[in-house]
N, C-alpha and C positions, 0 to 999 in steps of 0.2 A: 503494499497501501502506500504510497507518494503521502509525503505531512504535509496537510493542508497547511500554509503560509501563514507562519504565525499573526495575530494581532489581536487587539480588545478589543472584543464587541463593544456596539454603543448602543450604551442601555439607554431606554426610554425611560426622559426624567419628566414626566407629566405629574407634576404639583398642587394635590387640588390648592394650594395656599397661595399656589405662583401662578397661578393660570385660571382656576375660579370664577366664572365670571367675569376675565379679561380680555382683553384684546377685544371687545364687538367695538372696530373699531374703524367708520367709511372712511375713502380716501379721496378726493377732490377729482375729478377729470379733468385732465389740463388739454385735452386739447385728443379722441382718438384712444387714449392711453388706459380705457378700459380690459384692454389685454393681459395691462400688468400689472392694474390695482388686483387684477385677478389671482393671478401670478402670487402674488406678495401678500393676501389673503391665505392662501393655502401657505407656503411658506412659512408667515407669522405660529400657524400650530404646527411647525413640524418642530415639539419640540426638539428630538436629538439632536437636530443642526442648527437651534438654539445653544444647547446646553455646549455643540462645540466653538459656537459665536463668543460664550459665557467666560470659554476656556482659552482664550489663545489672547496673544497682545498683538495687535498691529501696527507696524508702524505705519505712518501714512505715507502712498507714495503712489505713484503712478500706476503702480501693479496689483496694490491691497487698494484705491480707490474707490470700489463697485462693492468692495464688500464691504469697505467702513463704511461707507453711506447706506447700507440697507443694515448692521447689528446697528445703526441709529437714529437709523426710520422705524427699525425693527421692535428697540425700546420706548420712541416714542405711543407707536402703536400697542403699547401694552402697558405705559402709566396710569393709562385712563381710556375710559371710553367717549370717545369723542369723532370730532373731521380733524384730518389732520391732508394737508396740501404740499404731496410727495414732490415738491419743486426742485432740491437739493438730485435726489438718487434719481431721477428723472436727466438732469442733466447731467448726473454724470453716468449717468446708458449712455447717452446722445456722446459724449466727451469719451468713452473707452472706443465704443461701437464707430465713429468716426477712425482713430488711433489704431485701433482693426480694421481696418478700410469695409466693415462691416454699415453697407452704408441702410439699409433698412430698419437699421436701430437708430439712425441720427437726426429721426424728425418724429414729427407726432402723424404722422400716416397708420394707419390702421393695420398689425403686422397677425402671425397665425404667431397665438399662442407656446405650441410645443415649441417649434423651433429659436423661441424668444427664454427658456426654460436654459433650451442644453447652450443654450447660446451666456445662458448664466451663469446656470453651472460651471461651465469652461473658465470662465474668471474668476471667477469663488474659487476654484481649484485652483487654478493658476492662482488669487495670492496667497497662499497658502502650504505648496508644494515643496519637495525638501528631497534630499536624494536619504535614503536610504537599505537596506540588508537586504534582502531578500535570499532568502536560499534554497533552495528545496533539497528533498531528504528523501533515500531509500529507493530502491530496485524495484521497477514495473515488475508485475507479473503477474496481471489482467489488462484487459481491455479497457477497464476504467479506470486500470492508473496508467496505461497509454496516453490519454486522454487527460489526465488531470497534469500529466507531464505536460501537453504541450500544450495545456492553459496558461499552467502555470511558468512554464518558459516564455510568452506570449504577455505576461503579467511585467516579467525582468524585464522586459527586453524592451520594455513600452512605460512601467511605469516604477522601474529602480528609479531613475536620475529624478521625481518629478511623481510621488507618493502628496496624496492627504487625506485627509481623511473624509474628504465629499466624495471620492472616490467607491470609501469602502459604507457609502450612507444611499448616494441616488447609481452608486453604476454595477451592472453585473455583466457575467459573460454566458454570448452567445454561440455557440458552433453550427459554423457550412458545414455544412457533410453532404457529400458525394458518393450515388452505392450504384449500382449495377444493376441493370433493369433485368435482371431476375432472379429467381426465388431464394439464391444463396445473399443476394444483400450485402457484396464485397462489399469493403470500404474503398475507394481509390483517392480522397481528399477529403482533412479534416483542417478547417481552417474557424482559430477561435478569434471574437473579436468582443472585447469591451463596448457598453451601450449604454444610455442615460434612460428611455421611452421608448416605449414599445408602437412603433402605429401597426395599431390590426385592426385585417380587412374588416366587413362587415361582411357576411353570409349575403350572395342573390343565388336567389333559391328561381326567381326569372325576372323579367321585366317591370310585371308591376309587382313587385314585391319592398317598397319600397315601405308600409309601412307595416313590416310585420315587422314580431317582437321575436329578439334571439336573447341567448342567454351567453355572456361571458366567458364559457368554453366552450359555444361555438365558432366564436372567434379567434379566441388560443387553440383549435385546434385546426380550424383555418389556414392562418397561421405555422404549423408547426406541420401543415398534410406536405408530403413528397409530390413535389412536380417533376413531369416527366418530358427529357429534353430529349428530343431527337428530329428527323432530318432535318430545314435549316438550324437548329438550333440544338445538334445536337455537342457534345460535349467532347473534346479535343483530350485524347490521350497521351503524356508526353514518354509514357513509359512504351506504347503499341506506334503511336502518329500515326496517331488512328482516329478518329470519330467514332464516338459510339454512342451511341441513344443510354443516357444515364435519367434519375434518379433524383435530385435534389433535393433538399430541406434543413429549416433550419430546426437545430436543438439549447435549449439551453443548459449552461454546467452547473449558472449560477445564478440567483434573481436577488436585487439589493434592498437591504430593509427600509425599504423608502421608495413604493414600487411607483412607476406613474403611463398609466397606456393611453392613448389619443389615437378617436378613431379614424379613419376613410371615409369621411363625410360627404365628401363628392365625388363622386365619379367622372372621365374622363372627357361627360364634358358638362362637366361643372356643374353638373345635374343633384342638391342634395338629399342625402336616402338618410330620411326618416323614419328610422326603425329603428325603435329602442331597446337596452342593451341590457338587458335586466343582471345585477351580479348579485352575490349574497353582501351587508351591511358587514358581518361582523366570522365572517371564518370562509371566507376564499380558496380552495383548497386548491393551491396550485404542482401541486407533487409530483403529480403522472407526469411533467414538462421536462422537469429535470433529471438530466443526467451524474447529475455530483455524485461526489459519498454528502449522506447525510439527508438525503435528497424528498425524505419525509416531513422537513422540518420548515417546508414553505405556505404557512399559515396566514393569511390579512385579513384584516381590515379596513375597511374603508374609511377614509377618517374626511376627503373630500373629492368637490366634482365644479370641474368646470366648466361652464354653460354656455354656447356658443346662440345665437337666436340671425337670424337674416340669410344671404346665399352666401356665396364662397368669394364677390371683391367687399363684401362692408357685411355689415353686426353690428352686436353688443357683446360683450364677457358681461357674464357676470360670475360665481360662485357659492357653494355651499359649502360648507365648512361645520366640522364637529367641534363643540368647544369643548375646553376641557374637562364642564361639567355634563357632560353626556346629554345636553343639547344639540341639537341642529340649525346652524343660521344663516340665512341667504347674505350677502353681500354685491350688494351694486349701487359701485361708489361708494357716494357718502351715505346711503342708505341701509341699513344693519337692521333685517329684522330675526327674530325666532318663524321654524318654519317646521310641521310636519312629517317622521323622517316617510310616512305613507307616502309623501309626494315626490321624494327626494328625483324618482329615476324619470326621466321624461328623454324624449324625443331631441330634447335642447342638449345634453349631456355632450361635452367633444371631449370632456381626458376625463379619467376616474387616477384619483391616488390611495395610495396605501400601503398603509405600517404593519409591518413583521412584526406573527408574533409569537412564533417559535422557527 
């Protein structure tokens, strides 16, 4: 068995005294910034991230600016239940985006929420990244050990010079598998990669199924299903120097402590899919999709939903968030209202945010 890379698990720091009935703060919309506001409300209730920020010393410079301003804003959001104008944080986003040549986030145009989250995670990670020693111990004795070795080697090559707690919290590892198109399913290629957000497809039984209800398990089944590559899409085998019909799929070696999934709500013609995607609120079991060690320990609870109303060229974002008082609230820019959990799941749901339980 390959020894798991040593790290200290990030424990949830939900404290009734610190968080209960607090954090119910509205954020001003500064001009199409509702997608940012929705993200911030979700992240401010990510207590694991708060614990990281409360225990690091940030030296303010260009590299740490965005994380520094987020920590300042987060602290204000939890100081009292009020309305805040996030001017400084928005300004920091625009400044860093310009430096990174991410033109999407340099102005006040509405943007894709998951893409913004990825940008944010990358900036947060770079703010506190550092070199670490990563040792891969043991000799492979099984196929799962061989896969582990590939995954850990990827981590070592990619992150030994740039590790942070952000990786541990928000990033997992998926594996691209290519296998033979026969009963033996011989493995031709295994390529592990890290990821932060899973972009789940919505099943389409037929062209008239845009209002059918599916479960999140249906979406994960479709995401991890084998895709046949044949004819003009056949895979080139470097060993045989020939194109071959193969099956390709995505599996997971590990999933993150904070799991974020978004849905492909728009088809190739930019038509919105209004399917309701049902999900368990308290015990989402994703164990069957994980290949790695301890793959039974992937049980999640829902703590946030980002909603989108409108079309592909515009619309409005809101968020539903579960507070430490175990009540759900709707955050709609400056408006904060309590909602019944029976009304959470709707066709507007664009992202689901989960916290790992075990």
